[in-house]
VOVEXDO-821186 format. One record per residue (C-alpha): residue in three letters; z, y, x. Coordinates in steps of 0.001 Angstrom, whole numbers, padded with zeros to 6 digits, always signed. Layout:
REM residues N
AlaZYX
...
This chain:
REM residues 367
Met+062683+131062+099262
Ser+062725+134353+097654
Lys+065514+136600+098583
Gln+067104+136990+095655
Leu+067435+133492+094576
Ser+068525+132605+098115
Gly+071291+135446+097700
Ile+072391+133939+094674
Leu+072548+130509+095922
Gly+074702+131619+098696
Thr+077184+133506+096065
Thr+077651+130687+093804
Leu+078532+128339+096888
Thr+080861+131158+097796
Leu+082408+131680+094832
Ile+082953+127962+094285
Ser+084883+127953+097657
Gln+087180+130679+096829
Phe+087862+128772+093227
Gln+088816+125864+095030
Thr+091108+127780+097065
Ala+092639+129888+093776
Leu+093484+126426+092404
Thr+095704+125910+095131
Thr+098017+127920+094123
Leu+099793+129488+090928
Pro+099838+133723+091009
Thr+102713+135000+089066
Ala+100479+137030+087076
Ala+098796+133651+085761
Thr+102330+132557+084562
Glu+102887+135772+082769
Ala+099633+135724+080994
Ala+099723+132101+079986
Lys+102714+132832+077653
Asp+100045+134567+075046
Ala+096793+132788+075957
Glu+094970+130252+074457
Ala+094354+128275+077652
Leu+093038+125109+076177
Pro+090423+126379+073692
Leu+089282+128653+077018
Leu+089138+125241+078999
Ala+086996+123120+076518
Ala+084730+126090+075806
Ser+084223+126848+079367
Ser+083858+123090+080666
Ser+081211+122650+078012
Ala+079235+125558+078756
Leu+079402+124711+082362
Lys+077765+121046+081289
Ala+075005+123132+079288
His+074162+125482+082244
Val+073951+122437+084720
Thr+071434+120875+082211
Lys+069329+123637+082073
Leu+069517+124345+085807
Ser+068624+120725+086654
Leu+065855+120692+084474
Leu+064379+123695+086004
Ala+064798+122247+089448
Ile+062863+119190+088586
Thr+060243+120591+086551
Ser+057174+122047+088473
Pro+056335+124510+089327
Phe+059846+125710+090738
Thr+060550+128830+089040
His+062875+130940+091095
Ser+063727+133577+088643
Ala+064832+131201+085962
Val+066815+129636+088339
Ser+068457+132857+089378
Thr+069125+133761+085985
Val+070876+130640+085160
Leu+072989+130524+088400
Arg+073771+134242+087570
Glu+075497+133293+083979
Leu+077516+130838+085951
Asn+078926+133285+088579
Glu+079491+136062+086264
Ser+081009+134075+083297
Val+081188+130171+082910
Leu+083172+129467+086556
Pro+085413+132509+086183
Ser+086465+131389+082713
Leu+086879+127789+083839
Val+089052+128589+086340
Thr+090884+131262+084585
Ala+091801+128728+081777
Ser+092898+126018+084125
Leu+095368+128616+086022
Leu+096533+129488+082528
Val+097538+125777+082052
Thr+100892+126279+083903
Pro+103728+123549+084358
Ala+106074+125968+082556
Gln+104011+125968+079747
Tyr+101944+122597+079593
Thr+104152+120301+081814
Lys+104019+119379+085389
Ala+101736+116656+084709
Phe+099386+117946+082130
His+099229+121002+084715
Ser+098373+118695+087668
Glu+095679+116731+085686
Val+093857+119809+084491
Leu+093691+121005+088204
Val+092496+117777+089715
Leu+089591+117849+086815
Val+088353+121432+087213
Lys+088417+121052+091362
Thr+086179+118030+090715
Ala+084261+119565+088563
Leu+083595+122483+090996
Thr+083181+119933+093982
Glu+080427+117944+092011
Phe+078520+121281+090929
Ser+078628+122522+094817
Ala+076771+119356+095318
Leu+074254+119880+092704
Val+073953+123509+094173
Arg+073050+122382+097687
Glu+070658+119939+095791
Ile+068793+122468+094321
Lys+068628+124621+097616
Leu+067114+121811+099260
Val+064300+121496+096587
Gly+063640+125125+096673
Glu+063291+125717+100224
Lys+061215+122657+100466
Lys+058730+123577+097443
Asp+058733+127214+099356
Gln+057719+125619+102544
Glu+055186+123468+100994
Lys+053696+126604+099546
Lys+053568+128635+102796
Asp+052023+125871+104463
Thr+049591+124648+102022
Gly+049309+127463+099466
Lys+050464+125244+096703
Glu+053333+123364+095542
Ser+053401+119629+095097
Gly+055019+118218+092349
Val+059019+116658+092715
Thr+059224+113696+094351
Lys+061304+110604+092796
Ser+063742+110915+095651
Glu+064221+114509+094904
Lys+064466+113995+090978
Asp+067170+111102+091581
Ala+069070+113426+094061
Val+069520+116166+091448
Met+069791+113838+088402
Leu+072551+112053+090234
Ala+074507+115209+091209
Thr+074164+116157+087446
Gly+075259+113415+085999
Arg+078056+113673+088093
Val+079050+117310+086861
Trp+078391+116026+083305
Asp+081592+113610+083937
Ala+083850+115917+085255
Cys+082811+118204+082074
Asp+083407+115507+079654
Ser+086408+114676+081328
Thr+087836+118069+081175
Thr+086845+118895+077882
Asp+088289+115686+076321
Val+091687+116486+077987
Ala+091588+120003+076817
Asn+090649+119013+073097
Lys+093469+116377+073434
Gly+096355+118818+074498
Val+099290+118168+076085
Val+100734+115454+073758
Gly+097379+113486+073548
Phe+097502+113402+077040
Val+100991+112092+077289
Met+100363+109617+074596
Arg+097310+108147+076482
Arg+099489+107882+079822
Val+102171+106295+077875
Glu+099578+103938+076546
Gln+098395+102972+079588
Trp+101857+102335+081265
Arg+102713+100218+077872
Asp+099797+098038+078645
Leu+100543+097334+082345
Val+104385+096271+081237
Arg+102658+093876+078621
Asp+100324+092536+081323
Ala+103475+091962+083627
Val+105554+090209+080525
Glu+102482+087686+079838
Glu+102265+086969+083617
Ile+105704+085882+083607
Glu+105334+083868+080393
Asp+102408+082194+081715
Trp+103989+081176+084969
Asp+105335+077875+085192
Pro+107706+077249+088183
Glu+107406+073410+088085
Glu+103649+073712+088690
Glu+103685+072639+092594
Asp+100022+072584+092737
Asp+099878+076039+094274
Gly+102466+075301+097009
Phe+104889+077383+095418
Leu+107901+075184+096131
Asp+106549+074420+099646
Asp+106534+078161+100627
Ile+110205+078600+099765
Leu+111342+075421+101039
Ser+112630+075994+104438
Asp+111355+073816+107547
Glu+114620+072682+107898
Glu+114809+071013+104612
Lys+111309+069928+104595
Ala+111755+067993+108132
Gly+112078+064403+108493
Asp+110848+061501+105948
Asp+114354+060419+105809
Lys+115099+063664+103746
Asp+112840+063183+100576
Glu+115333+062126+098242
Asp+117663+065225+099363
Asp+113967+067373+099122
Asp+113815+066244+095672
Glu+116841+067062+094223
Asp+116638+070773+095809
Asp+113126+071020+094258
Glu+114563+069971+091174
Glu+117923+072377+091423
Glu+115409+075302+092569
Thr+113076+074664+089712
Ala+115907+074624+087268
Ala+117068+078114+088641
Leu+113612+079438+088326
Gln+113166+078408+084887
Glu+116664+080121+084130
His+115789+083316+085850
Lys+112387+083259+084196
Lys+114390+083051+080635
Ser+116684+085700+081396
Thr+114254+087726+082781
Leu+111875+087763+079838
Arg+114812+088545+077503
Phe+115404+091426+079321
Leu+112030+092762+079495
Lys+111099+092060+075750
Pro+113482+095475+074871
Ile+111722+097458+077589
Ala+108345+096816+076433
Gln+109403+097880+072851
Val+110229+101268+074210
Tyr+106738+102512+074545
Pro+105387+101841+071307
Ala+108560+103003+069626
Ile+108104+106521+071520
Ile+104539+106621+070747
Asn+104532+106384+067046
Asn+108021+108086+066355
Arg+108098+110730+069110
Leu+104472+111426+070371
Lys+101945+110322+067139
Asn+101647+113366+065015
Ala+104026+115637+066928
Gly+101648+118399+067150
Asn+102814+121431+069687
Ala+106506+120612+068280
Pro+107547+119323+072112
Leu+105958+122600+073738
Ala+107546+125126+071189
Ser+110450+125527+073840
Ser+111101+125300+077451
Ser+113489+122400+077125
Gly+110892+120430+075195
Val+108365+120768+078099
Lys+111043+119609+080686
Lys+112111+116929+078180
Leu+108370+115692+078164
Asp+107887+115810+082247
Ser+111060+113721+082419
Leu+109931+111497+079575
Met+106490+110640+081783
Leu+108672+110039+085039
Asn+110494+107646+083419
Leu+108046+105791+081490
Gln+105844+105848+084570
Ala+108404+104284+087058
Ile+108955+101015+084971
Pro+105688+099265+085566
Asp+105828+099479+089472
Asp+109619+098292+088946
Val+108589+095677+086500
Asp+106032+094350+089255
Glu+108560+094289+091909
Ala+110952+092313+089927
Ala+108146+090019+088836
Gly+107012+089680+092647
Ala+110774+088787+093469
Leu+111355+086330+090725
Tyr+108138+084333+092057
Glu+109761+084036+095521
Ala+112994+083210+094190
Asn+114699+086460+095386
Phe+116991+086480+092297
Glu+119085+089641+093873
Thr+116187+091727+094845
Ser+114577+090868+090913
Ala+117939+092152+089906
Gln+117834+095021+091456
Tyr+114460+096136+090311
Leu+115183+095131+086566
Gln+118125+097443+086526
Lys+116100+100034+087795
Thr+113853+099826+084625
Arg+116639+099695+082605
Lys+117920+103086+083698
Cys+114783+104656+083618
Ala+113989+103275+080037
Thr+117696+104307+079020
Gln+116649+107690+080196
Ala+113464+107884+078378
Val+114908+106601+075047
Glu+117928+108951+075337
Leu+115706+111738+075857
Val+113814+111877+072847
Ala+116761+109785+070493
Ser+116687+113316+068416
Pro+113804+114700+066868
Trp+111958+117203+068790
Gly+113571+120703+068209
Ala+116934+119505+067058
Ala+118758+120204+070094
Asp+117127+123553+070395
Ala+118193+124642+067017
Lys+121552+123247+067357
Asp+122068+122036+064157
Asp+123490+118374+062783
Ala+120152+117239+061731
Pro+120424+113591+059968
Ala+119286+110687+062141
Asp+115806+109964+061442
Lys+114177+106385+061829
Phe+114036+106465+065652
Thr+117145+107673+066292
Thr+118601+104856+064526
Trp+116533+102259+066293
Ser+117756+103937+069700
Asn+121202+103277+068433
Thr+120484+099984+068514
Trp+118043+099383+071307
Leu+120998+100966+073522
Lys+123482+098220+072219
Val+120704+095448+072803
Ile+119672+096459+076619
Asp+123383+096401+077270
Glu+123589+092776+075958
Val+120642+091263+077813
Ser+121368+093187+080960
Lys+124558+090850+081148
Ser+122741+088066+082280
Ile+120766+089956+084845
Val+124092+091289+086563
Lys+125498+087935+086401
Ser+122174+086383+088325
């Protein structure tokens, strides 16, 4: 391989390693620069540029003859412009300006893109070395083998996917990212509620009642009649707890679409207009994210007739859901402006919801 190409390949791999390290820390300079920077347009443009350059690079690698100068040109452009822009954009997406969750998401995506690009560069290096060796041994270069082509294209596809994901997140922005996450958690809660609705405590085919009965209760044929009575009591208790659990979870599930439609959809950049708005978004995500896991735990305890544990997890969902609703009860910016803005539709809804959740929680506390 020519010294020029070998040097550029080595430089590219070294740069990627250095950039990966840089992404693990957030320099103070980046935090200050982010205040006036247009990080997301730069992130979208640089990730799209990386995809375009990678496409050219892969075509050059699998097309005979292997042209060192052409490959070197593309790599030089990547090293000098595209990669630095991509990393700079990701560093400008600071937690203080874009929320901790979005900041973490961007770092993961960019790190993934760099990792996959590094794998592609290594594949191209192998192809170049093999072609050079062929020329040295035989005086001519053979075509690219299927295995070589497959390896390069597989690595290329992975870079494309990483770039597409990064561009998509950048274009949707912070609120779009939050909406997508909230929609995912909404679906998880809906699935859990539907599963509880479909569950029938009276069905004994799966051995459920046998599992929860103790060995002592099941011992001896002379206790069959008592066991039947115990089964009926247990089934009645399960049915009652299933009913109260569903009554409690219905308003919990309503929180997600209500917040999506009234506080996230068409919100634009209003939530990011102040540091308090950014913190509010972070807190909102933390609370809404915790609910699906707690609902699953509550359902699992219910299926095992562990009513106390189920109630404990349901109370956790109530706490998180209540905090989420209260966080965005007022329109974005209303608290920051310190004015007495009239209540909007969601503010009115949240007041009603808080009363409803208080009421349905009484049966959970009693159980």
